[in-house]
N, C-alpha and C positions, 0 to 999 in steps of 0.2 A: 187784341186784334190789330194786325199791322195793315196800314193803308199806305200804298206806295205814294211817293211824292208827286208823281205825274198825275195821279188821280186827284189829289188834293188841289193841285194847280188848276187842273181842268174844271173841277167843281167851282172854284173861286171865280175863274174867268167866265164860266157859263152863268153864274149868278149875277155878276156885274154886267155882262152883256144883255142879260134878260131885262134888267132894269132899264137899260138904254133902248132896247129894241121895242119895248111896249110903246113908247112915244113915237118911234120911227115908223112902226107899222100903221099907226093911226093917221099919219100924214098922207094926204091924198096926192100931193105933188112929189113925193119921195121917189128916189131911184129904185127900180125893181130889183137890181142886183145887189143892193146893200146888205140884205141878210146873208147872201152867199159869200160875200167878202168876210163878214163877221164869222161865219161858220168855218171858212178856210183859216182864219186867224186862230180860232180855238183849236182846230186840229193841228196847226203848225206849232203852237206853243206846247200842246200836250206831247207831240212827237219830240220836240226839242228837250222837254223836261224828261221824257222817258229815255232818251239817248244818253243823257248824262249819268244815268245810274250804272253802278257796277253790276256785272253779271251774277255776282254771288249775293246780292241783296235779297233775292227771293228765297 
């Protein structure tokens, strides 16, 4: 089974950010927009990783 590189990078980043976000969510004085910035970074890295693939990889 072939898993595209962009999906592997996305899964790795989501896993690492999940570990960080659990502590951030439990903080009462944390910024409300912090999860949205992390979500944007996950999407940006996945898009960048997908852009680097050749069109004949699929």
